[in-house]
TIZAGU-15003 format. One record per residue: residue in one letter; chain; x, y, z of N, C-alpha, C, O in turn. Coordinates in steps of 0.02 Angstrom, whole numbers, m for minus. Example, Ala and Ser with C-alpha at 12.3 -4.5 7.8 and 13.67 -1.06 7.14 Angstrom:
<pts>
(pt a,A,(660,m284,390),(615,m225,390),(660,m165,390),(712,m166,423));
(pt s,A,(642,m112,354),(684,m53,357),(645,2,394),(670,57,402));
</pts>
This chain:
<pts>
(pt m,A,(35,m54,m11),(m7,12,m1),(42,65,5),(96,65,35));
(pt a,A,(12,116,m31),(49,169,m39),(18,247,m25),(m42,252,m41));
(pt y,A,(38,284,m9),(4,352,m22),(29,406,m33),(88,401,m51));
(pt l,A,(m5,490,m30),(14,519,m72),(37,580,9),(2,615,46));
(pt r,A,(73,573,8),(98,616,81),(95,689,64),(50,719,94));
(pt s,A,(123,718,32),(149,787,17),(180,818,m61),(216,782,m95));
(pt f,A,(164,876,m79),(185,919,m126),(229,955,m102),(243,974,m45));
(pt g,A,(263,967,m181),(291,1042,m184),(325,1061,m245),(339,1017,m285));
(pt h,A,(345,1139,m262),(341,1146,m323),(405,1202,m339),(413,1231,m285));
(pt a,A,(439,1221,m373),(478,1276,m385),(487,1301,m445),(515,1268,m489));
(pt l,A,(458,1378,m456),(468,1407,m513),(507,1453,m527),(506,1494,m482));
(pt p,A,(555,1474,m584),(605,1529,m596),(541,1599,m597),(481,1603,m610));
(pt d,A,(597,1648,m574),(543,1694,m566),(536,1762,m633),(509,1818,m633));
(pt r,A,(574,1722,m686),(554,1781,m763),(505,1738,m781),(505,1679,m798));
(pt v,A,(455,1786,m774),(391,1791,m828),(405,1805,m890),(441,1854,m900));
(pt v,A,(377,1761,m955),(380,1785,m1017),(317,1793,m1051),(311,1745,m1089));
(pt t,A,(270,1828,m1055),(219,1854,m1082),(217,1827,m1168),(264,1825,m1208));
(pt n,A,(155,1811,m1178),(133,1814,m1238),(157,1888,m1295),(165,1880,m1356));
(pt a,A,(161,1929,m1273),(160,2003,m1284),(244,1999,m1296),(261,2019,m1351));
(pt e,A,(275,1986,m1271),(356,1960,m1261),(379,1921,m1311),(424,1940,m1349));
(pt l,A,(352,1861,m1316),(364,1822,m1357),(346,1807,m1423),(371,1769,m1464));
(pt a,A,(286,1851,m1426),(250,1832,m1493),(285,1878,m1572),(263,1867,m1628));
(pt p,A,(341,1927,m1557),(364,1954,m1595),(422,1901,m1630),(418,1886,m1690));
(pt r,A,(464,1880,m1595),(516,1830,m1613),(489,1765,m1627),(532,1727,m1648));
(pt l,A,(433,1740,m1622),(399,1705,m1664),(381,1705,m1731),(385,1656,m1768));
(pt g,A,(356,1774,m1752),(320,1805,m1804),(235,1786,m1803),(197,1785,m1852));
(pt v,A,(222,1774,m1741),(128,1785,m1735),(108,1831,m1693),(145,1870,m1664));
(pt d,A,(39,1829,m1688),(m12,1893,m1628),(8,1845,m1563),(23,1785,m1555));
(pt a,A,(1,1888,m1531),(m3,1867,m1446),(m61,1810,m1436),(m56,1756,m1408));
(pt d,A,(m137,1850,m1479),(m196,1816,m1460),(m199,1756,m1474),(m222,1712,m1438));
(pt w,A,(m162,1745,m1557),(m154,1685,m1584),(m132,1632,m1533),(m164,1580,m1522));
(pt i,A,(m53,1655,m1489),(m43,1598,m1449),(m71,1560,m1399),(m61,1503,m1379));
(pt l,A,(m132,1635,m1375),(m176,1599,m1318),(m218,1553,m1358),(m231,1499,m1330));
(pt a,A,(m240,1563,m1413),(m298,1538,m1465),(m266,1475,m1457),(m287,1431,m1419));
(pt q,A,(m218,1469,m1490),(m207,1391,m1490),(m181,1353,m1423),(m188,1292,m1421));
(pt s,A,(m152,1390,m1367),(m139,1346,m1319),(m171,1361,m1250),(m155,1326,m1202));
(pt g,A,(m211,1406,m1243),(m225,1428,m1204),(m179,1456,m1150),(m193,1446,m1091));
(pt i,A,(m134,1483,m1163),(m68,1511,m1128),(m66,1581,m1122),(m93,1608,m1171));
(pt r,A,(m49,1611,m1090),(m42,1682,m1064),(39,1692,m1056),(66,1733,m1092));
(pt e,A,(78,1651,m1006),(125,1677,m1001),(162,1594,m972),(136,1538,m973));
(pt r,A,(236,1618,m944),(268,1563,m943),(317,1576,m902),(323,1635,m884));
(pt r,A,(367,1522,m874),(417,1572,m828),(486,1514,m876),(489,1456,m897));
(pt y,A,(524,1568,m874),(625,1543,m905),(656,1537,m854),(659,1576,m806));
(pt a,A,(682,1490,m861),(738,1486,m806),(808,1545,m819),(834,1560,m872));
(pt a,A,(824,1570,m752),(891,1606,m770),(942,1585,m787),(942,1524,m782));
(pt e,A,(993,1607,m807),(1058,1573,m812),(1070,1535,m779),(1068,1480,m808));
(pt e,A,(1088,1531,m714),(1111,1500,m656),(1065,1443,m657),(1085,1388,m640));
(pt e,A,(1018,1450,m671),(966,1387,m638),(950,1343,m701),(949,1359,m760));
(pt n,A,(937,1282,m668),(951,1209,m699),(890,1163,m688),(838,1188,m668));
(pt v,A,(894,1109,m698),(842,1051,m690),(851,1039,m613),(806,1022,m576));
(pt t,A,(938,1053,m590),(961,999,m562),(920,1066,m482),(880,1046,m440));
(pt t,A,(947,1141,m487),(901,1193,m455),(842,1186,m443),(822,1193,m385));
(pt l,A,(810,1175,m482),(745,1181,m474),(727,1120,m460),(700,1133,m406));
(pt g,A,(721,1055,m466),(715,1017,m449),(737,1006,m361),(698,988,m317));
(pt t,A,(787,1017,m355),(810,1030,m271),(765,1076,m244),(742,1058,m190));
(pt q,A,(750,1118,m260),(698,1173,m213),(632,1146,m216),(594,1152,m167));
(pt a,A,(608,1109,m283),(527,1081,m272),(554,1024,m213),(508,1006,m176));
(pt a,A,(602,1001,m202),(619,932,m169),(593,946,m84),(552,916,m49));
(pt q,A,(647,1020,m68),(646,1046,m16),(586,1073,m2),(578,1075,59));
(pt a,A,(528,1100,m38),(495,1123,m41),(437,1062,m18),(407,1078,33));
(pt c,A,(414,986,m51),(391,927,m26),(406,917,40),(362,917,83));
(pt l,A,(482,905,55),(504,881,116),(482,930,176),(469,903,230));
(pt a,A,(477,982,172),(438,1043,224),(368,1022,234),(346,1007,289));
(pt a,A,(337,1022,182),(258,985,188),(240,936,229),(188,939,261));
(pt a,A,(295,871,235),(281,835,265),(306,820,312),(295,766,339));
(pt g,A,(357,878,340),(396,873,388),(453,822,386),(469,807,443));
(pt i,A,(471,807,362),(522,751,360),(595,783,343),(597,844,345));
(pt a,A,(639,758,329),(696,775,326),(734,736,260),(702,685,248));
(pt a,A,(793,743,213),(795,718,185),(816,668,193),(794,626,154));
(pt e,A,(870,640,248),(885,578,264),(836,508,275),(843,447,279));
(pt e,A,(777,562,278),(718,483,301),(692,471,253),(636,446,257));
(pt l,A,(730,488,170),(709,441,100),(755,393,91),(816,381,95));
(pt g,A,(676,363,69),(733,265,54),(743,271,m34),(768,224,m65));
(pt l,A,(720,337,m70),(724,310,m146),(717,388,m168),(691,428,m130));
(pt i,A,(745,408,m240),(736,476,m261),(733,436,m332),(766,388,m351));
(pt l,A,(668,484,m371),(662,458,m437),(641,519,m474),(584,541,m467));
(pt v,A,(695,553,m523),(673,622,m539),(664,605,m618),(703,567,m646));
(pt a,A,(607,636,m653),(606,626,m723),(620,694,m768),(588,739,m742));
(pt s,A,(648,711,m812),(669,755,m850),(685,726,m899),(714,672,m902));
(pt g,A,(655,778,m964),(706,769,m1019),(761,819,m1049),(789,818,m1104));
(pt s,A,(765,862,m997),(781,931,m1028),(838,961,m986),(843,1021,m973));
(pt p,A,(891,898,m960),(934,903,m911),(1004,945,m950),(1006,947,m1012));
(pt d,A,(1055,972,m912),(1112,982,m961),(1149,947,m980),(1180,964,m1031));
(pt r,A,(1162,889,m952),(1180,839,m974),(1151,782,m977),(1113,773,m930));
(pt y,A,(1154,731,m1022),(1131,670,m1019),(1133,613,m968),(1087,578,m948));
(pt s,A,(1220,615,m949),(1236,564,m896),(1299,590,m865),(1342,613,m903));
(pt p,A,(1312,588,m785),(1249,591,m761),(1169,636,m761),(1162,697,m767));
(pt g,A,(1124,593,m754),(1078,646,m748),(1087,684,m677),(1133,683,m636));
(pt p,A,(1017,725,m680),(1009,753,m625),(993,725,m553),(998,753,m499));
(pt a,A,(974,663,m569),(962,625,m489),(1005,629,m440),(992,651,m383));
(pt s,A,(1059,609,m459),(1105,603,m408),(1138,691,m388),(1150,710,m330));
(pt a,A,(1145,719,m430),(1143,798,m413),(1098,819,m379),(1124,858,m340));
(pt i,A,(1031,817,m367),(979,821,m321),(1000,803,m256),(1008,840,m207));
(pt a,A,(1010,726,m264),(1021,695,m199),(1085,713,m165),(1097,699,m106));
(pt a,A,(1129,747,m205),(1195,766,m159),(1158,832,m128),(1150,840,m68));
(pt a,A,(1137,875,m176),(1117,951,m155),(1073,933,m82),(1093,961,m31));
(pt l,A,(1018,891,m79),(998,858,m28),(1033,849,28),(1004,849,82));
(pt g,A,(1100,841,24),(1156,811,73),(1156,736,93),(1170,706,145));
(pt l,A,(1127,709,14),(1130,644,27),(1175,607,m5),(1180,618,m65));
(pt s,A,(1216,556,23),(1279,518,m6),(1275,430,m12),(1320,393,m33));
(pt t,A,(1222,414,9),(1210,348,m6),(1131,324,m20),(1125,264,m7));
(pt t,A,(1074,351,m40),(1029,349,m48),(1027,348,m111),(1055,390,m146));
(pt p,A,(980,282,m140),(970,282,m236),(932,354,m259),(882,380,m237));
(pt a,A,(971,371,m305),(917,421,m355),(927,395,m418),(985,383,m434));
(pt l,A,(893,387,m447),(885,357,m511),(834,412,m571),(788,445,m549));
(pt d,A,(852,411,m645),(843,470,m680),(791,416,m726),(809,361,m748));
(pt l,A,(713,453,m736),(685,429,m814),(676,493,m854),(646,544,m836));
(pt p,A,(713,481,m920),(706,526,m947),(654,530,m1000),(661,513,m1059));
(pt i,A,(609,551,m977),(534,531,m1016),(503,604,m1015),(478,620,m961));
(pt p,A,(501,644,m1059),(473,704,m1063),(411,703,m1055),(386,650,m1076));
(pt s,A,(357,757,m1021),(312,751,m1029),(269,704,m966),(240,732,m920));
(pt a,A,(271,635,m975),(276,590,m944),(297,550,m895),(272,504,m862));
(pt g,A,(351,579,m897),(399,553,m826),(378,557,m763),(386,515,m718));
(pt s,A,(342,623,m761),(335,593,m678),(273,560,m659),(265,536,m603));
(pt l,A,(224,557,m711),(163,505,m694),(196,438,m695),(166,402,m655));
(pt a,A,(246,407,m724),(270,345,m725),(317,350,m681),(340,294,m672));
(pt a,A,(342,386,m652),(386,392,m585),(350,384,m544),(366,336,m509));
(pt l,A,(291,415,m525),(241,413,m478),(195,335,m479),(178,313,m424));
(pt v,A,(180,301,m535),(169,234,m535),(223,185,m496),(207,149,m449));
(pt l,A,(289,188,m524),(350,154,m498),(371,180,m416),(414,143,m391));
(pt a,A,(354,223,m382),(355,239,m316),(298,206,m303),(309,167,m257));
(pt a,A,(231,203,m326),(179,165,m257),(196,102,m256),(181,73,m203));
(pt r,A,(236,54,m317),(247,0,m322),(317,m17,m272),(321,m70,m241));
(pt l,A,(354,18,m270),(439,40,m231),(402,44,m163),(415,m5,m128));
(pt a,A,(356,90,m133),(381,118,m80),(364,66,m26),(369,94,29));
(pt e,A,(346,3,m19),(341,m56,21),(412,m90,24),(429,m133,65));
(pt s,A,(448,m63,m22),(517,m96,m13),(574,m50,9),(622,m67,43));
(pt f,A,(560,17,m18),(614,72,m2),(591,113,48),(634,146,79));
(pt g,A,(528,120,63),(502,184,118),(476,232,74),(446,232,20));
(pt e,A,(502,281,121),(474,343,78),(527,368,22),(588,374,26));
(pt v,A,(479,380,m34),(510,376,m103),(479,460,m125),(420,475,m123));
(pt l,A,(525,498,m143),(522,571,m169),(502,562,m249),(548,536,m280));
(pt v,A,(459,574,m279),(474,593,m371),(458,666,m374),(421,707,m348));
(pt i,A,(518,661,m433),(525,755,m439),(501,748,m528),(501,698,m564));
(pt g,A,(490,790,m537),(482,798,m620),(516,876,m598),(504,911,m549));
(pt a,A,(564,887,m657),(608,937,m673),(611,961,m735),(637,922,m776));
(pt e,A,(588,1029,m761),(627,1037,m839),(638,1105,m849),(600,1149,m828));
(pt v,A,(702,1118,m890),(711,1168,m918),(698,1196,m1004),(741,1217,m1044));
(pt m,A,(616,1185,m1016),(606,1176,m1089),(625,1242,m1117),(624,1239,m1179));
(pt s,A,(636,1282,m1102),(639,1361,m1139),(729,1334,m1185),(733,1344,m1246));
(pt r,A,(774,1310,m1156),(829,1272,m1188),(816,1213,m1227),(860,1177,m1248));
(pt r,A,(746,1202,m1237),(749,1153,m1294),(702,1172,m1337),(663,1131,m1362));
(pt i,A,(699,1246,m1353),(644,1260,m1397),(683,1314,m1463),(738,1343,m1464));
(pt d,A,(643,1312,m1499),(684,1352,m1558),(651,1394,m1571),(605,1385,m1611));
(pt p,A,(666,1468,m1535),(614,1529,m1515),(615,1569,m1599),(604,1629,m1595));
(pt t,A,(625,1548,m1657),(612,1580,m1711),(538,1571,m1739),(493,1537,m1714));
(pt p,A,(536,1604,m1787),(459,1584,m1840),(457,1514,m1853),(401,1489,m1854));
(pt a,A,(512,1473,m1866),(512,1418,m1885),(506,1365,m1834),(513,1308,m1856));
(pt g,A,(496,1370,m1774),(489,1338,m1707),(431,1353,m1681),(412,1328,m1628));
(pt r,A,(396,1396,m1715),(346,1453,m1668),(281,1385,m1648),(231,1395,m1614));
(pt n,A,(294,1333,m1672),(235,1290,m1640),(240,1242,m1575),(200,1213,m1538));
(pt t,A,(314,1250,m1580),(308,1226,m1520),(337,1280,m1450),(325,1281,m1390));
(pt a,A,(372,1313,m1490),(413,1375,m1439),(351,1413,m1403),(359,1448,m1353));
(pt i,A,(286,1402,m1437),(227,1447,m1391),(201,1401,m1319),(169,1424,m1271));
(pt l,A,(224,1333,m1329),(200,1325,m1262),(226,1300,m1205),(197,1289,m1152));
(pt f,A,(302,1290,m1223),(346,1251,m1165),(385,1325,m1110),(400,1380,m1133));
(pt g,A,(393,1302,m1035),(388,1333,m989),(443,1287,m959),(460,1233,m985));
(pt d,A,(469,1312,m905),(496,1286,m833),(488,1290,m781),(472,1341,m750));
(pt g,A,(499,1232,m760),(487,1214,m684),(498,1155,m649),(534,1118,m682));
(pt a,A,(484,1133,m600),(475,1068,m560),(422,1073,m529),(396,1127,m519));
(pt g,A,(393,1009,m504),(366,980,m437),(390,940,m425),(440,926,m458));
(pt a,A,(365,890,m360),(397,849,m314),(327,823,m287),(282,866,m285));
(pt v,A,(311,752,m263),(280,710,m219),(304,688,m177),(364,684,m192));
(pt l,A,(293,664,m116),(319,605,m83),(279,551,m70),(224,575,m54));
(pt v,A,(277,501,m69),(244,434,m88),(290,398,m15),(351,399,m10));
(pt s,A,(241,370,33),(236,342,68),(208,273,89),(155,255,65));
(pt p,A,(248,225,140),(189,167,136),(150,171,177),(98,138,171));
(pt t,A,(163,209,230),(142,224,301),(71,277,303),(22,264,337));
(pt q,A,(75,318,275),(35,384,296),(34,424,223),(74,418,177));
(pt g,A,(m28,469,229),(m37,515,177),(m123,543,183),(m171,519,214));
(pt f,A,(m119,595,143),(m197,601,136),(m225,582,93),(m281,606,89));
(pt a,A,(m206,537,43),(m224,512,0),(m214,440,m17),(m154,437,m8));
(pt r,A,(m235,370,m39),(m210,308,m49),(m219,307,m113),(m268,315,m149));
(pt i,A,(m138,289,m126),(m132,251,m215),(m164,192,m208),(m151,143,m173));
(pt a,A,(m231,209,m266),(m268,126,m244),(m249,92,m331),(m240,31,m334));
(pt d,A,(m246,125,m388),(m239,89,m425),(m184,117,m487),(m156,169,m468));
(pt s,A,(m166,97,m545),(m124,117,m575),(m114,98,m660),(m100,39,m667));
(pt c,A,(m117,130,m711),(m84,105,m792),(m38,110,m818),(m20,168,m812));
(pt l,A,(m7,84,m843),(61,126,m881),(55,107,m956),(30,51,m953));
(pt h,A,(62,118,m1008),(53,98,m1080),(116,148,m1119),(123,209,m1112));
(pt t,A,(165,93,m1168),(195,113,m1222),(182,95,m1296),(167,37,m1313));
(pt d,A,(187,141,m1334),(176,120,m1403),(235,160,m1445),(235,220,m1458));
(pt g,A,(277,122,m1461),(350,144,m1496),(326,166,m1574),(348,215,m1604));
(pt s,A,(279,123,m1598),(269,121,m1669),(251,197,m1684),(270,218,m1738));
(pt a,A,(215,242,m1640),(227,317,m1680),(266,368,m1611),(235,396,m1566));
(pt a,A,(330,368,m1621),(390,374,m1553),(395,430,m1596),(394,485,m1568));
(pt e,A,(401,427,m1672),(443,491,m1696),(393,557,m1715),(409,599,m1757));
(pt a,A,(336,558,m1680),(298,604,m1676),(319,659,m1619),(300,718,m1618));
(pt l,A,(353,632,m1582),(358,687,m1515),(455,638,m1479),(470,583,m1458));
(pt a,A,(494,710,m1493),(560,687,m1478),(597,750,m1472),(590,803,m1502));
(pt i,A,(651,726,m1411),(717,800,m1418),(780,748,m1443),(801,693,m1427));
(pt e,A,(797,804,m1497),(854,777,m1542),(901,858,m1549),(889,917,m1563));
(pt n,A,(952,818,m1532),(1017,891,m1572),(990,948,m1524),(977,1004,m1547));
(pt g,A,(980,935,m1463),(954,985,m1410),(884,1010,m1409),(858,1038,m1361));
(pt l,A,(855,998,m1469),(782,1055,m1488),(726,967,m1467),(736,906,m1469));
(pt i,A,(669,1017,m1450),(612,962,m1458),(579,954,m1544),(558,997,m1583));
(pt r,A,(585,888,m1550),(524,907,m1617),(454,877,m1604),(449,830,m1565));
(pt m,A,(395,903,m1636),(326,870,m1616),(283,882,m1680),(279,938,m1703));
(pt d,A,(256,836,m1704),(188,827,m1727),(145,831,m1710),(107,783,m1706));
(pt g,A,(125,912,m1685),(77,930,m1648),(10,905,m1666),(m17,877,m1619));
(pt p,A,(m15,907,m1704),(m96,886,m1743),(m75,786,m1719),(m121,748,m1702));
(pt a,A,(m32,773,m1721),(m19,700,m1713),(m40,694,m1649),(m96,675,m1634));
(pt i,A,(7,710,m1604),(15,718,m1552),(m42,726,m1488),(m43,698,m1433));
(pt i,A,(m89,776,m1518),(m162,798,m1500),(m199,736,m1499),(m212,709,m1445));
(pt r,A,(m222,706,m1570),(m248,642,m1577),(m233,586,m1528),(m273,555,m1493));
(pt h,A,(m168,581,m1533),(m159,508,m1462),(m148,538,m1398),(m128,503,m1352));
(pt a,A,(m158,591,m1390),(m172,597,m1314),(m241,622,m1290),(m260,623,m1232));
(pt s,A,(m273,639,m1340),(m334,637,m1319),(m373,592,m1338),(m434,601,m1334));
(pt r,A,(m350,539,m1362),(m375,473,m1338),(m341,433,m1311),(m377,387,m1296));
(pt k,A,(m281,421,m1293),(m261,360,m1247),(m245,403,m1173),(m220,375,m1125));
(pt m,A,(m259,458,m1174),(m260,482,m1086),(m333,462,m1063),(m331,440,m1005));
(pt p,A,(m398,463,m1090),(m463,455,m1072),(m472,391,m1051),(m503,371,m1002));
(pt q,A,(m429,344,m1110),(m436,268,m1115),(m402,233,m1053),(m427,183,m1028));
(pt a,A,(m335,265,m1028),(m280,245,m974),(m359,258,m927),(m396,210,m915));
(pt m,A,(m374,325,m905),(m401,352,m850),(m477,282,m840),(m496,241,m798));
(pt n,A,(m492,299,m893),(m574,233,m904),(m549,171,m893),(m594,128,m893));
(pt e,A,(m498,151,m883),(m447,73,m869),(m460,75,m794),(m492,34,m761));
(pt l,A,(m432,126,m774),(m456,130,m691),(m512,131,m676),(m534,86,m640));
(pt l,A,(m554,185,m700),(m625,181,m660),(m647,107,m673),(m642,66,m627));
(pt d,A,(m681,85,m754),(m699,15,m753),(m675,m24,m692),(m716,m49,m653));
(pt r,A,(m592,m32,m679),(m576,m71,m629),(m584,m72,m564),(m569,m120,m528));
(pt n,A,(m611,m12,m543),(m622,15,m488),(m696,36,m471),(m709,50,m412));
(pt g,A,(m744,40,m519),(m802,34,m523),(m828,91,m504),(m863,94,m453));
(pt l,A,(m819,130,m531),(m798,223,m522),(m826,253,m598),(m812,232,m654));
(pt a,A,(m865,301,m581),(m892,336,m662),(m855,394,m633),(m849,420,m578));
(pt a,A,(m831,402,m699),(m793,490,m722),(m824,529,m672),(m792,525,m619));
(pt a,A,(m882,571,m667),(m918,594,m629),(m904,600,m555),(m923,649,m524));
(pt q,A,(m865,538,m520),(m866,525,m457),(m811,565,m440),(m811,601,m390));
(pt i,A,(m754,558,m490),(m679,600,m485),(m682,666,m464),(m705,703,m508));
(pt g,A,(m666,696,m406),(m680,760,m381),(m634,811,m414),(m649,867,m435));
(pt t,A,(m573,781,m414),(m518,815,m462),(m467,785,m505),(m428,743,m484));
(pt y,A,(m468,802,m558),(m431,772,m621),(m359,826,m604),(m355,886,m588));
(pt l,A,(m305,770,m618),(m236,824,m613),(m204,792,m691),(m197,733,m708));
(pt l,A,(m192,843,m720),(m169,798,m777),(m101,815,m811),(m77,860,m776));
(pt h,A,(m63,803,m855),(m12,831,m879),(m31,914,m900),(m88,916,m923));
(pt q,A,(m3,972,m899),(m30,1025,m927),(m8,1029,m998),(47,1057,m999));
(pt a,A,(m26,1012,m1060),(2,996,m1115),(m31,1060,m1162),(m2,1089,m1208));
(pt n,A,(m86,1070,m1143),(m132,1134,m1189),(m205,1133,m1158),(m237,1081,m1145));
(pt l,A,(m221,1180,m1151),(m297,1204,m1111),(m353,1164,m1162),(m397,1127,m1141));
(pt n,A,(m342,1183,m1241),(m387,1133,m1273),(m379,1044,m1265),(m420,998,m1269));
(pt l,A,(m343,1045,m1258),(m337,974,m1253),(m369,953,m1173),(m410,906,m1176));
(pt i,A,(m362,968,m1133),(m404,958,m1063),(m453,968,m1072),(m493,927,m1050));
(pt t,A,(m474,1015,m1101),(m546,1031,m1117),(m584,969,m1156),(m639,949,m1136));
(pt r,A,(m549,938,m1216),(m557,883,m1242),(m581,817,m1202),(m630,780,m1202));
(pt i,A,(m519,823,m1168),(m504,750,m1128),(m597,754,m1080),(m643,713,m1085));
(pt a,A,(m596,815,m1038),(m657,830,m1013),(m720,793,m1035),(m756,750,m1008));
(pt q,A,(m720,837,m1111),(m796,816,m1150),(m785,727,m1152),(m835,695,m1136));
(pt t,A,(m720,686,m1171),(m721,627,m1199),(m741,591,m1128),(m781,545,m1137));
(pt l,A,(m722,602,m1049),(m760,569,m1010),(m805,578,m985),(m826,542,m940));
(pt q,A,(m840,643,m1015),(m910,666,m993),(m898,680,m927),(m932,652,m884));
(pt a,A,(m846,729,m908),(m838,747,m833),(m829,814,m821),(m780,833,m853));
(pt p,A,(m855,859,m787),(m857,907,m781),(m793,954,m786),(m755,953,m738));
(pt v,A,(m777,1003,m848),(m725,1027,m844),(m701,1071,m783),(m643,1066,m763));
(pt e,A,(m729,1098,m765),(m694,1134,m707),(m652,1094,m646),(m609,1116,m608));
(pt r,A,(m677,1037,m650),(m641,961,m613),(m578,965,m643),(m532,942,m611));
(pt f,A,(m562,998,m713),(m471,966,m702),(m444,1025,m698),(m453,1067,m742));
(pt y,A,(m409,1036,m648),(m357,1070,m620),(m315,1084,m696),(m290,1046,m737));
(pt a,A,(m324,1185,m690),(m264,1184,m718),(m223,1250,m744),(m256,1288,m780));
(pt n,A,(m183,1260,m737),(m125,1316,m718),(m81,1345,m785),(m40,1391,m786));
(pt i,A,(m106,1304,m840),(m71,1324,m889),(m65,1382,m908),(m12,1402,m930));
(pt e,A,(m130,1430,m902),(m115,1488,m933),(m71,1516,m900),(m54,1568,m929));
(pt r,A,(m36,1506,m843),(5,1553,m811),(93,1521,m813),(141,1550,m787));
(pt y,A,(96,1461,m847),(157,1430,m823),(183,1385,m902),(241,1366,m914));
(pt g,A,(120,1377,m952),(133,1351,m1012),(142,1271,m986),(131,1248,m930));
(pt n,A,(166,1239,m1043),(192,1174,m1036),(244,1150,m995),(291,1142,m1034));
(pt t,A,(261,1135,m943),(305,1102,m910),(339,1053,m937),(400,1053,m929));
(pt s,A,(321,1022,m958),(328,949,m975),(320,902,m928),(262,896,m910));
(pt s,A,(377,851,m889),(369,820,m839),(350,848,m765),(334,815,m716));
(pt a,A,(357,920,m772),(341,948,m712),(272,967,m708),(238,983,m659));
(pt s,A,(258,963,m764),(185,1017,m750),(104,968,m711),(47,988,m702));
(pt m,A,(136,900,m698),(62,875,m665),(79,883,m609),(33,902,m572));
(pt l,A,(145,873,m577),(167,884,m498),(160,980,m497),(142,1008,m445));
(pt i,A,(168,1000,m529),(164,1077,m521),(93,1079,m492),(82,1089,m432));
(pt a,A,(39,1067,m544),(m23,1066,m511),(m39,1031,m469),(m66,1062,m423));
(pt a,A,(m36,982,m462),(m41,952,m407),(m36,968,m335),(m70,954,m286));
(pt s,A,(28,1010,m345),(64,1051,m273),(11,1103,m279),(m31,1102,m234));
(pt e,A,(2,1159,m337),(m31,1198,m300),(m117,1196,m302),(m157,1243,m304));
(pt w,A,(m125,1144,m302),(m202,1108,m295),(m197,1081,m223),(m245,1086,m186));
(pt r,A,(m144,1056,m205),(m163,1033,m138),(m141,1097,m69),(m161,1096,m11));
(pt a,A,(m92,1152,m104),(m102,1211,m75),(m171,1247,m55),(m183,1278,m3));
(pt q,A,(m214,1233,m108),(m269,1254,m111),(m327,1222,m76),(m383,1247,m77));
(pt n,A,(m311,1158,m42),(m364,1118,m45),(m319,1069,2),(m307,1011,m16));
(pt p,A,(m292,1101,77),(m255,1057,123),(m298,1016,174),(m262,994,219));
(pt g,A,(m353,1002,179),(m402,974,224),(m386,920,205),(m336,913,170));
(pt p,A,(m432,861,227),(m424,800,208),(m465,790,156),(m511,830,150));
(pt l,A,(m458,736,105),(m459,733,41),(m542,686,46),(m546,628,66));
(pt a,A,(m588,719,26),(m660,687,10),(m678,657,m37),(m721,615,m25));
(pt t,A,(m656,665,m110),(m669,627,m160),(m619,614,m200),(m573,654,m198));
(pt p,A,(m615,571,m234),(m550,519,m278),(m510,577,m310),(m533,632,m324));
(pt l,A,(m451,558,m318),(m393,597,m371),(m382,541,m422),(m372,481,m412));
(pt m,A,(m388,574,m477),(m349,564,m538),(m322,612,m601),(m348,654,m637));
(pt f,A,(m237,574,m594),(m182,591,m623),(m192,552,m709),(m219,501,m730));
(pt s,A,(m156,603,m739),(m137,560,m805),(m96,589,m845),(m109,648,m854));
(pt a,A,(m46,568,m876),(m1,611,m930),(13,595,m981),(m19,542,m987));
(pt f,A,(45,605,m1035),(33,583,m1085),(111,621,m1131),(106,680,m1146));
(pt g,A,(180,583,m1151),(224,618,m1199),(284,560,m1210),(263,502,m1216));
(pt v,A,(356,571,m1213),(386,543,m1247),(387,475,m1242),(393,449,m1187));
(pt g,A,(379,433,m1307),(390,355,m1303),(381,324,m1361),(415,289,m1399));
(pt l,A,(301,358,m1359),(260,376,m1325),(225,336,m1250),(200,280,m1248));
(pt n,A,(232,376,m1203),(208,333,m1152),(160,366,m1118),(171,423,m1098));
(pt w,A,(112,340,m1109),(50,360,m1056),(12,329,m1003),(3,268,m1007));
(pt g,A,(m12,359,m955),(m37,316,m914),(m88,336,m850),(m126,382,m865));
(pt a,A,(m92,319,m808),(m143,340,m753),(m146,324,m678),(m138,266,m660));
(pt v,A,(m157,373,m633),(m149,344,m566),(m218,379,m534),(m233,439,m532));
(pt l,A,(m264,305,m504),(m319,343,m447),(m285,334,m382),(m243,293,m363));
(pt a,A,(m322,400,m341),(m305,396,m267),(m356,403,m254),(m393,430,m295));
(pt l,A,(m388,379,m175),(m441,374,m150),(m426,429,m62),(m370,445,m43));
(pt p,A,(m468,439,m38),(m482,466,48),(m460,415,71),(m475,359,51));
(pt v,A,(m413,430,124),(m405,372,182),(m455,372,219),(m457,332,266));
</pts>
């Protein structure tokens, strides 16, 4: 058994509005909003990176739980935008937390990485104890900020989120999960030569079908209806996509927490940043089920169902 114990997040200070970004991309600011639902996003400062943002999110998460880093049994870090491929940011974040023997592993799965890590954490907590999951991205360094790259450059921002998964206590019990991969369509979304490459229409088609399918898989398995989920915490890819998923599930769109308007798509960090903000706004006991879902590079997707304790 595993529980959601606490969340945390960290965001760069620099705000990049559509009005600032649009002239560089050769588009209108209102066009960006219509295409994505994004008004602004955060960009990391020169001295910030995946490790620094991930460490800040981790510290916020640990503080919310009231535990020390030394109590962790495992750290899982999801990122598709570290400064270097290997060693990845997990060991650097562990070192920044003052740890020298705690296992810290990387999941280089943009967008869906924190969901995959959450699924693994729920299974591993019984063996490792407290598991810290971190999603951290500096996607502003993986875009082409010119008219040629406008379809991806309008979307992405930087940030980090974290969740502590406990084998013994928390405000919600992780009841079920699923993960899926379809490598036959992997070329639709990739990071190559330092830049993100995405077939936007293809990704929207896949995500709008596969995320609801994953969530319905858990709903059916647990005898729940979509309308019984109190809050949906999804990867913040595109506001239009979130709205489409709500319609597919026939669930009230207001139950789908969204902060993409303020932060853009922060890839593997986005779901956990959204969860952290949602929890800060709803700190009391959980009254209704939670549903997490994400879709990303691989193609990988899945869902996690959490129930009140």
